[in-house]
C-alpha positions, 0 to 999 in steps of 0.5 A: 900559862899565866896572864902578863898583867893581871892587874889591867883586867877589869871585866870577866865574862863567863859562859853559862852551861858547864861553867856556871850551871850544870843539869840537875840531876843528870840529863839521862835521869831528867828524862827518866822522870818525864818519862815516868810521869807520862807512865813509861818505865824506862831504864837508865841503861837504855837512855844512856844508850840513847844518849850516844844517838842523840848526841850524834844527831846533835853534832851533825846538826850543829856542823849543818847549821852553826847559827843554830844558837841564834834563833830560839825557834832553831834552838827548840827544834835542835832539842826536840830532834835531840831527844827524840833520837834519844827516846827511839833507842829507849822507849818502847813507844812506836808513835812518832807523835807519842815521842815528839810529846815526850821530847817536848816535854823534856825540853820544857823541863830544861827551861825551868831553873830546878833542872839546873844547879850551880857549881859549888865554886861559882857564888864564892868566886863571884862574891870575891870579884863583885867585892874587887869592883870588876865588871862581871857578865855572861855570854851564852849559846842558849835560848830565852830561859836563861835570863830566868834561870840565872834570876832564880838561881840569884846570880844575876845580882853578880852580873852587869850584862847577860848576852844570850845567843838567842836574843842578841841573834849571833851565836858563838864563835862569832866575833860579833857576839863577843863584840856585843857584849863588850859594847854592852859591858862598856868594856875594852877587850884588851882588858877583858877575860871570858872564861868557858868550857869550849875551845872552839866556842869560847876560846876561839870566839872571844880571841877573835874579839880581842878578848883573853880566853880562859879555857875551864876544864872541870873534868881535868882531861886537859894539862897545860902543855895540850892548849894554846890558852890559859887553862884553869880546872875550877873558877877559883883558880881564876882568883889566883890567875888575877893575883888578888891580894889574899889569894894563893899564888903558885906554890902556896898551900891550900891551907893559906887560901880563904876558907870559903874557897877551900870549901867550894874547891873541895866540893867541886872535886868531890862532886860526881860528874854530870853528863853534859848537856850539849 
């Protein structure tokens, strides 16, 4: 699926987690490091098993309260419960207080920029979009730490606005969150794209506000006929989608694309897939 009028697009919003950023080194490795600092030796295999329990807890809670991401307190409580569920399966520790202390320490780790890395295709893509004078922004279900994380990774220089659910008090896929972003960016929905990795939260949410959604599938699990929206597998494909001068059109070889984008795409294809932090 292609854009009908790519030249009409003036504003582009991005999701944050798994679109711009991913955990570093991985969720289970970060948990192992926190436990080791606390004097507990934890096997990665057991942590991966505990991750299954944690994800089950996560999705149960999100189904019960779809407004979790609109509250900093609710977000913190969600992650505390998430990591307690994970640690119960992985740590030989029977004290609930101790488990909560470890879970709190893990949650605090993820509030620091050092526990996140920027995907290789992000900066090259944002540089090109900025050079072409697009209005750029972020719309993310995240706690108040996101602004600091983006700033420390030197990404805020690209964005005209950053809409964080815990601050806006609206959560995806709420139309109000996307309308807030349009207002902040002084943008018109018909001339706006939103790129994210969740069909429900990013595609349906953006579409409800009249924004054209683009689904980012970095793991190549989907094909075009699987979804009813524009599908890309790396952010560099966005430049082709927008038909920017000098960037590869369908059928153009990789060798004809700009070198910086070739490198970013190859780095991304060769990168080890990190476990997702929901």
